[in-house]
C-alpha positions as CSV (number, residue, x, y, z in Angstrom):
1,M,-177.7,-32.0,-92.4
2,G,-178.1,-32.7,-96.1
3,G,-179.2,-36.1,-97.4
4,S,-179.6,-38.0,-100.5
5,G,-182.2,-37.4,-103.1
6,G,-184.0,-34.2,-102.6
7,G,-182.0,-33.2,-99.6
8,S,-183.3,-31.5,-96.4
9,Y,-185.0,-28.1,-96.2
10,T,-181.6,-26.6,-95.2
11,D,-180.2,-27.5,-98.6
12,W,-182.9,-25.6,-100.5
13,N,-182.7,-22.0,-101.5
14,R,-185.3,-19.4,-100.3
15,D,-187.6,-19.8,-103.4
16,Q,-187.7,-23.5,-103.1
17,L,-188.5,-23.3,-99.4
18,S,-191.2,-20.7,-100.0
19,K,-192.8,-22.9,-102.7
20,A,-192.7,-26.0,-100.4
21,V,-194.3,-24.1,-97.5
22,R,-197.0,-22.6,-99.9
23,E,-197.8,-26.0,-101.4
24,D,-198.1,-27.6,-97.9
25,S,-200.4,-24.7,-96.8
26,E,-202.6,-25.1,-99.9
27,K,-202.8,-28.8,-99.4
28,S,-203.8,-28.3,-95.7
29,A,-206.4,-25.7,-96.7
30,A,-207.9,-27.9,-99.4
31,E,-208.1,-30.8,-96.9
32,F,-209.9,-28.6,-94.4
33,D,-212.3,-27.2,-97.0
34,T,-213.2,-30.8,-97.8
35,Q,-213.8,-31.6,-94.1
36,L,-215.9,-28.4,-93.6
37,A,-218.0,-29.2,-96.7
38,E,-218.6,-32.8,-95.4
39,Y,-219.6,-31.4,-91.9
40,L,-222.0,-28.9,-93.4
41,G,-223.4,-31.6,-95.7
42,E,-224.0,-33.8,-92.6
43,L,-225.9,-30.9,-90.9
44,L,-228.0,-30.4,-94.0
45,S,-228.8,-34.1,-94.3
46,M,-230.0,-34.1,-90.7
47,F,-232.1,-31.0,-91.3
48,N,-233.7,-32.6,-94.4
49,T,-234.9,-35.7,-92.6
50,R,-237.9,-34.0,-91.0
51,D,-241.0,-36.1,-90.6
52,R,-243.1,-35.0,-93.5
53,E,-245.7,-37.7,-92.8
54,L,-246.2,-36.3,-89.2
55,V,-246.5,-32.8,-90.5
56,S,-249.1,-33.9,-93.1
57,S,-251.0,-35.9,-90.6
58,R,-251.2,-33.0,-88.1
59,L,-252.3,-30.5,-90.9
60,E,-254.9,-33.0,-92.1
61,E,-256.2,-33.4,-88.6
62,A,-256.6,-29.6,-88.1
63,K,-258.1,-29.2,-91.6
64,T,-260.7,-32.0,-91.0
65,A,-261.7,-30.4,-87.7
66,L,-262.2,-27.0,-89.3
67,Q,-264.1,-28.4,-92.3
68,D,-266.6,-30.2,-90.1
69,D,-267.4,-27.2,-87.9
70,M,-267.1,-24.3,-90.3
71,E,-269.2,-26.1,-92.9
72,T,-267.1,-25.1,-95.8
73,T,-264.3,-26.4,-97.9
74,L,-260.8,-25.5,-96.9
75,D,-257.9,-26.1,-99.2
76,Q,-254.5,-26.6,-97.6
77,I,-251.6,-24.8,-99.3
78,F,-248.1,-25.1,-97.9
79,G,-246.5,-21.8,-97.4
80,G,-243.6,-20.4,-95.6
81,S,-240.4,-22.4,-95.2
82,V,-242.1,-25.7,-96.3
83,A,-242.9,-24.4,-99.8
84,K,-239.6,-22.7,-100.2
85,R,-237.7,-25.8,-98.9
86,T,-235.9,-23.7,-96.3
87,Y,-237.6,-25.5,-93.4
88,I,-235.4,-26.9,-90.6
89,D,-236.9,-29.2,-88.1
90,G,-236.9,-27.4,-84.8
91,F,-235.8,-24.1,-86.2
92,S,-238.8,-23.1,-88.5
93,D,-242.5,-22.8,-88.2
94,I,-244.8,-24.5,-90.7
95,D,-247.2,-22.2,-92.4
96,S,-250.4,-23.3,-94.1
97,L,-253.0,-21.1,-95.9
98,L,-256.5,-22.4,-95.4
99,I,-258.7,-21.1,-98.2
100,L,-262.2,-20.2,-97.2
101,K,-265.2,-19.5,-99.4
102,A,-265.5,-15.8,-99.9
103,S,-269.3,-16.0,-100.1
104,K,-269.5,-17.3,-96.5
105,F,-266.7,-15.4,-94.8
106,D,-265.8,-12.2,-96.6
107,A,-268.1,-10.1,-94.5
108,K,-266.5,-11.3,-91.2
109,S,-263.5,-9.7,-89.7
110,P,-260.2,-11.7,-89.3
111,E,-260.6,-11.6,-85.5
112,V,-264.0,-13.3,-85.7
113,I,-262.6,-16.1,-87.9
114,L,-259.4,-16.6,-86.0
115,T,-261.3,-16.8,-82.7
116,R,-263.7,-19.3,-84.1
117,M,-260.8,-21.4,-85.6
118,E,-259.0,-21.3,-82.2
119,S,-262.1,-22.5,-80.4
120,I,-262.8,-25.3,-82.8
121,L,-259.2,-26.6,-82.7
122,R,-259.1,-26.5,-78.9
123,D,-262.2,-28.7,-78.8
124,H,-260.9,-31.2,-81.4
125,L,-257.2,-31.5,-80.9
126,A,-255.4,-33.4,-78.0
127,D,-255.1,-31.6,-74.7
128,D,-251.3,-31.4,-75.0
129,V,-251.5,-29.3,-78.1
130,R,-251.4,-25.6,-77.3
131,V,-253.8,-23.5,-79.5
132,E,-253.6,-19.7,-79.6
133,H,-254.3,-17.0,-82.2
134,G,-252.6,-13.8,-83.0
135,K,-253.5,-11.0,-85.4
136,M,-252.9,-13.1,-88.5
137,A,-252.9,-16.8,-87.7
138,V,-253.7,-19.6,-85.3
139,T,-250.6,-21.3,-83.9
140,L,-250.6,-25.0,-82.9
141,T,-247.7,-26.0,-80.6
142,Y,-247.1,-29.7,-80.1
143,P,-245.3,-31.4,-77.2
144,D,-242.3,-32.2,-79.4
145,G,-241.8,-28.5,-80.2
146,M,-243.3,-28.5,-83.7
147,Q,-245.3,-25.4,-84.5
148,I,-247.9,-25.1,-87.2
149,Q,-249.4,-21.7,-88.2
150,L,-252.7,-21.7,-89.9
151,L,-253.5,-18.5,-91.8
152,P,-257.1,-18.1,-93.0
153,A,-257.3,-16.8,-96.6
154,I,-260.3,-15.8,-98.7
155,Q,-260.3,-16.5,-102.4
156,T,-261.7,-13.5,-104.4
157,E,-261.9,-12.7,-108.1
158,S,-258.7,-10.5,-107.7
159,G,-256.8,-13.1,-105.7
160,L,-256.1,-14.2,-102.1
161,R,-256.8,-12.1,-99.0
162,V,-255.4,-12.8,-95.6
163,P,-255.6,-11.0,-92.2
164,S,-253.7,-7.7,-92.3
165,G,-250.6,-7.3,-90.2
166,R,-251.3,-3.5,-90.1
167,H,-255.0,-3.1,-89.4
168,D,-258.1,-5.0,-88.4
169,G,-259.1,-6.1,-91.8
170,W,-258.0,-8.1,-94.9
171,S,-255.0,-7.6,-97.2
172,D,-254.4,-8.8,-100.7
173,I,-251.4,-11.0,-101.0
174,N,-249.4,-12.7,-103.7
175,P,-247.9,-15.8,-102.0
176,D,-246.0,-16.8,-105.1
177,A,-244.1,-13.5,-105.6
178,F,-241.6,-14.1,-102.8
179,Q,-241.3,-17.8,-103.5
180,N,-240.4,-17.1,-107.1
181,A,-237.9,-14.5,-106.1
182,L,-236.1,-17.0,-103.9
183,K,-236.3,-19.7,-106.5
184,S,-234.7,-17.3,-109.1
185,R,-231.9,-16.2,-106.7
186,N,-231.2,-19.8,-105.7
187,A,-230.8,-20.7,-109.4
188,D,-228.4,-17.8,-109.9
189,C,-226.3,-19.2,-107.0
190,G,-226.1,-22.7,-108.5
191,G,-228.8,-24.1,-106.1
192,R,-226.6,-23.3,-103.1
193,L,-228.7,-20.4,-101.6
194,V,-231.4,-22.6,-100.1
195,P,-228.9,-24.8,-98.2
196,T,-227.1,-21.7,-97.1
197,I,-230.3,-20.3,-95.7
198,K,-231.0,-23.6,-93.8
199,L,-227.5,-23.4,-92.2
200,A,-228.0,-19.7,-91.4
201,K,-231.3,-20.5,-89.7
202,A,-229.6,-23.2,-87.6
203,V,-226.9,-20.7,-86.4
204,V,-229.5,-18.0,-85.6
205,A,-231.5,-20.5,-83.6
206,T,-228.6,-20.8,-81.2
207,L,-228.9,-17.1,-80.2
208,P,-231.0,-15.8,-77.3
209,E,-234.7,-15.5,-78.2
210,K,-234.5,-11.7,-78.4
211,Y,-232.1,-12.0,-81.3
212,Q,-233.6,-14.9,-83.2
213,L,-234.6,-13.4,-86.6
214,S,-237.7,-14.8,-88.3
215,G,-237.2,-17.4,-91.0
216,Y,-238.9,-15.1,-93.6
217,H,-236.5,-12.3,-92.6
218,I,-233.5,-14.5,-93.0
219,E,-234.7,-15.6,-96.4
220,S,-235.3,-12.0,-97.5
221,M,-231.8,-10.9,-96.4
222,A,-230.3,-13.9,-98.3
223,I,-232.0,-12.7,-101.5
224,A,-230.6,-9.3,-101.0
225,A,-227.1,-10.5,-99.9
226,F,-226.5,-12.6,-103.0
227,K,-227.9,-10.3,-105.7
228,G,-225.4,-10.5,-108.6
229,Y,-223.3,-13.0,-106.8
230,N,-220.5,-14.4,-109.0
231,D,-218.1,-15.9,-106.5
232,T,-217.6,-19.5,-105.4
233,K,-221.0,-21.2,-105.2
234,T,-220.6,-23.5,-102.2
235,T,-222.3,-23.4,-98.8
236,E,-218.9,-23.2,-97.0
237,R,-218.1,-20.0,-98.9
238,M,-221.6,-18.5,-99.0
239,L,-222.5,-19.0,-95.3
240,P,-219.9,-16.6,-93.8
241,L,-220.7,-14.1,-96.6
242,F,-224.4,-14.2,-95.7
243,F,-223.6,-13.0,-92.2
244,E,-221.0,-10.5,-93.5
245,H,-223.8,-8.9,-95.6
246,A,-226.5,-9.4,-93.1
247,K,-224.8,-7.2,-90.5
248,S,-225.5,-4.2,-92.9
249,I,-228.8,-5.4,-94.3
250,V,-230.4,-5.8,-90.9
251,R,-230.0,-2.1,-90.1
252,S,-232.8,-1.1,-92.5
253,P,-236.3,-2.5,-93.0
254,I,-236.9,-4.8,-95.9
255,R,-240.1,-4.3,-97.9
256,D,-242.5,-7.3,-97.9
257,K,-243.0,-8.7,-101.4
258,T,-246.1,-10.7,-100.5
259,G,-248.1,-7.8,-99.3
260,Q,-248.8,-9.2,-95.8
261,S,-247.1,-6.3,-94.2
262,I,-245.2,-3.2,-95.1
263,H,-241.9,-4.7,-94.1
264,V,-240.8,-8.3,-93.3
265,D,-238.9,-7.1,-90.2
266,E,-241.3,-4.7,-88.5
267,Y,-240.6,-6.5,-85.3
268,L,-237.1,-4.9,-85.2
269,G,-238.4,-1.3,-85.2
270,E,-237.3,1.6,-87.4
271,E,-234.1,2.0,-89.3
272,N,-231.0,1.8,-87.1
273,S,-233.1,1.1,-84.0
274,S,-231.2,-0.1,-80.9
275,L,-232.2,-3.7,-81.6
276,R,-231.1,-3.5,-85.2
277,Q,-227.7,-2.1,-84.1
278,E,-227.4,-4.9,-81.5
279,L,-228.2,-7.5,-84.2
280,S,-225.7,-6.0,-86.6
281,H,-223.0,-6.4,-84.0
282,I,-224.0,-10.0,-83.3
283,L,-224.2,-10.9,-87.0
284,S,-220.8,-9.3,-87.6
285,G,-219.4,-11.4,-84.7
286,I,-220.8,-14.6,-86.3
287,A,-219.1,-13.8,-89.6
288,K,-215.8,-13.1,-87.8
289,R,-216.1,-16.4,-85.9
290,M,-216.6,-18.3,-89.1
291,R,-213.6,-16.6,-90.7
292,N,-211.4,-17.3,-87.7
293,A,-212.5,-21.0,-87.6
294,S,-211.6,-21.5,-91.2
295,A,-208.3,-19.6,-90.9
296,A,-207.5,-21.9,-87.9
297,K,-208.7,-24.9,-89.9
298,S,-210.7,-25.8,-86.8
299,K,-213.7,-28.0,-87.2
300,S,-214.4,-27.8,-83.5
301,Q,-214.7,-24.0,-83.7
302,W,-217.2,-24.5,-86.6
303,K,-219.2,-27.0,-84.5
304,E,-219.3,-24.4,-81.6
305,I,-220.9,-21.9,-84.0
306,F,-223.8,-24.4,-84.6
307,G,-224.0,-25.3,-80.9
308,D,-222.8,-28.7,-81.8
309,E,-220.3,-29.3,-79.0
């Protein structure tokens, strides 16, 4: 069975055969890594093409309506995933702080202001825009699925105050604290943490609504998961690691750096609540599916994880 030149595999000794198999395997793995990186890059490119002009137009429309009726100057400040660049069209809410004059509104309760904002926006926006307020913000839901949350904020000498998530009153916040923490951790990870968060949000968005973690919670877990990270700084490497760490992180509450609430994940209950345990199991399963998809060098399995079938 031998031949000229290098001969067939049967002419090789065991070491030569092992080396050839290893080199073929490494080449195959490298080729798949390239394919996976290209696929994740395509997803990110799609996520980044959100219509910023439409968002700005809708925010401006809401701002104008509130300015006219509330007889005060409101300054629009992007917050949430927009400011942190972790927004994904269809998977993230858009937050905007509306700064009110303290001299006119600091004596009013958040409930009074939120109710007034909701009424004004209902009267001025199109009938197909759903307007409703919760404890902290007014949420605008558009026919195309876009949601915009408007948080009233009062500028005082000591800083900004927003409706409290814990009581019927105002709380001091530092909206820059969390954003700076994320920016610093992203820099430590070679700029790959923000894209990893975007991809993680896309995966979580495929889960049943009960298990869809908030964007702020995902960002907070990512900051914790990649503290001191010194491994390969690529999204294809970091994304499975995020879910691997998240399965443990989700079991305990994370303290809110902005001051808006005690914890960023109060909606999951106390430490090791039944919902936290369920989520831990689900996040662990996602990490395992990603590892298996890479081990099988299967792009189709990766696409299934993103619901991209």
